[in-house]
Steps between C-alpha positions, in 0.01 A plus 500: 500500500657839391480831326596524128557803274656555151549738217535411129634805312406533136755775416767720659247730662335192669835384596566814709224376733705201586674702759180469717509125517677488843261739659193319350649172638558641839148637548387139507732416787212412745374229242838344515728588788723200460706560178531754228613465132514676170567402145599755243606479147476721195132611505357265765505527886351255751454557878416246769435507871489169664301344790673170528248207551601215265873425482619781718857474395661777288515268200125560457526877502376703204513614228593138399646365174413169349766249436550620144548856603241608231210582747482702822207523723351710791219296668253603769284208642528136557442173282365269738528198282860571401630172657286296269585710195875476597490129523349477146777732373771305669360185326535684172871564567493852642758605758434743784726713702251599780205361685282792412165522315649787305737292309235251429290778358785634286592149369139435393490822317822422311358168401142565429435874458171654611333161505658401834261761672223233491722263716538746802310477820578796695492884502740711314615804296833464311699635216745310288741683263623317203861634419505326153152624388508823687152450627326510838244245615271589800222310651271519794313216678142379409302682766718803554648422839823659435511838345677642179473849370655649196551839324599547128567796271708546186831479673457223767305223661508472885346249735492447877311324788380823640410860376776669713769307295342612173493854622877472608580517132381864499201423250224755467238501769179593316177423690252259343163661584301189434712299740484782760118478490491130528724522812271753663196278406612137565831557696735366230567514124390189301637334190827603314453874583693671792477829667757638234465531116727281312591274798298166477459172670568182311167309537504162684545205280679715233854501371685764299786509247696822462725538189592786286253743660213258437286367790329174425249414784322153494280314749611138598223439749137615555247397770311188362147657500234603256161612594270214581775237468586307831639160418438338841115529490478117481752432790321436831577765766691233706726439194559867466600522869747211464651667191543828678670333806733304276603807301545720804708260686729462202523885465580544862761213498675659200511832675685367801821473297752733667859514620391747788253504781133483375166583678148607427264795555200389699213752535242241638296501179427193288768595233805528714376229733472257207855586386634437863307182530672351187842648562513347855468158345845565342682731755550412855447794739390732215537869612186703448432863539190719571415852568229669708395834646560567869288811507215401283338157557261550192806441272668240697480136387795339671280256720419308174863485392598358847227224466660398178859514623403285800328241269796463271766532782673801330746737659278792499592869534225763530578869472254719681499854362419824665419836341871585584630199282271626208634860536865383514479308172248698288739736344766244422223295324375799303840602410574152356189510261596658180150524343180635683392164629238544759410143641523581872591128589840600365583621855431190708651279237817726489537485890426112489768464240731717684472275822497180309807562300702516840417131540492352151563590134213320324119489584194329364181698490133436405482785242295442191230260638237767520525601139492148357253345738274789566575606858413872520171656598462658172471169328210400728327840445547445125333157507216639728438787252480263214250278684292799603347313777301655798811624682614707206150640451489580878844679479393695199179606683694637800769671288386854589529425871840332447619806311445715828686265727870516587705279276865412583743206535625549847198363695277192464170697452664777278649226280160318475330807388775571247464160349113510490498855345748387237291199407192718470666730264670220306163321450388771248806473286601279208777243530782732390381797709465277795844346480675849523255618750558202736886535443513869550575706818406826314240508226530715191242739649698533827806575299334755299404678827857525622705563174549820314319569173832445325506138633131411465551479128733208557215291610381471144848478331532212257776323692285507824201365324685255300663357816169448660341355189789247472415365843125523458515301174601199709181496698190304442155524662411129431813327621471491869798651684764352272529802263541737799780268645656496152518872484640535851762232443606687178512844663439515867738234597823614317402879529411502868536180704823369352653846464439552875633168598819535290576855600440465875680168538803603276527839675614281795708244317235226542402262229117433499376196315132446408390129451148595402642660174673200369371521149372139520287601802383805309413292199303273710304773686390639151383152390235508784141591482377812705311292745827342617627841617180675625178333624248677701699709754804289478795662330810304395287184540733234355797619694318502833352172448831344378659600822197484732619186678864606507463850673354596828122523463504875643638593148213357297229758554707797626430828325757618251691814616765665285849597600368846594672791672353763741593774267273764670724505800802547286354775303419694825850437662801395310392597147312819587794738412552334160111512448504874577797563262389283214138639497613863575368766275847602369595135430164426319518824300851419367402131428163582338337170556284524813255782586591652830131605562394142482799325663540735798174405668573140438825531690322658789270206525789258474668668800184471689500137417141544381300171458383623156846486366623201303868480611595287200368762253699774669797282512496493123524875484766518769723246338462656167615832651780359697631334175463810304712694748779252498507421127358807309651785717878535467 
């Protein structure tokens, strides 16, 4: 697990930017604190920061050359089936100089070219330079677990694991308005677009060949789903459970390969508990880690994690956070983010990763299960709306009353009212409108109230509309929940959940592995009919039923609670000075994005910790402003 970067100059002008390679490599140091390496020749430069996990010897440091010295690679990730692949290569007469998965990957590319991607089980982003052909081959894993960004102009091509490394080459910083609006609305920027024009993400399941100023991007994997097509309709539910258990156990077992200490995150939910139950079969005295809130019992779930830890006899560590802990870490977390990313669960994940990395280098997590097996409340709401049963009709009837009641995420009652109000509003929308509404923290109408006239027009700009239509085109009113899961797996997972997991863990030199997102498990999930995932009030049905007899019974019917943060208390204390500055009249006038007349009363309500304020909605604004000050003012 590492940080990678590189520059491919097309001419002498581009070649001048090679002087920034060292700086671009070093800004990734937190991703790879164990070793540093650069390769520079003629018009190509490759940089690598290493977190040593497999073959920790210096022989496995990167950039790495193949045995013929024709190819050189920088690689971020792990190939979990590398031992089996290596065994087959040795049988073909290949000789290896290290015990690393990097050398296996490079050898496969030398022998088979791009076709070897189909053999890989793991997560990765890598670049291989062919000295003879003078071309660069870049690939990203199927689901988008590992990040890869790139920039290109007439003079050069640049790539990196993180935006801060791209910017270290001194490329132009031109704001992408459609991405900015998306970040304010849904808390992140989906798809290939980033917050800057001309800087893009290589999409999951894609590879790229760069040669003579030409960028050729191709897909090598796509989710095996088409509307109305679920191939396991004829399999009994029991057969489906058996297959899921078999696939997950193999996925977990593969992800236990490591030459350094390994453990697991354990929240006490079904997802992480299922992973721990399987990992404990293969690891004696498995280390597990959870996090809770000392000052806010509503957000604390550590009692469930302790039940699981006791059942599977893990060595369990629970970190109990106070408001002081949140305050001491919030700025470091915000400063590490290099795009306006406003998923507030970043903060507890950052702190959990920070504490965990003091004990181990590799951790398993339950990320991804909600998106592929339908675990979120919004999926249940979607199915209820489609059924239009008496509950939905009742909620629609009391909508005017719900509109008047306080709605927030930081109390049980406030959160319930918020959810009911959102369902009532969504029930009157079509499938595409409903998808964005249920995914949004700030609707377009809300944004129009807070943005200046100059920015309101951006809500109808072609790029913004096109981005929404691309996502909306994946949805179907008649295909149960699967089309919504398909859209979320293509966009929400890589854009939000996996970006968060990668950035917060790697900021602390911790490798985070996600067994649920083994592509074989994902393929299986999209072969299942909707009723295997949601039936009645039961979300994530097949996962819960598969592990029902393996996990403590208290977990089965417990309500789902997110990895939420008591933000209102932070706004009124630690972050107050920054809120006042970032939304001051002078700051907003110079920025010309937010209307002071609309935002100032909002800030006052935030400082009062008003029950009418949605803390996540305001967090989207705050994070954008914080990012703007750091990256757009210099």
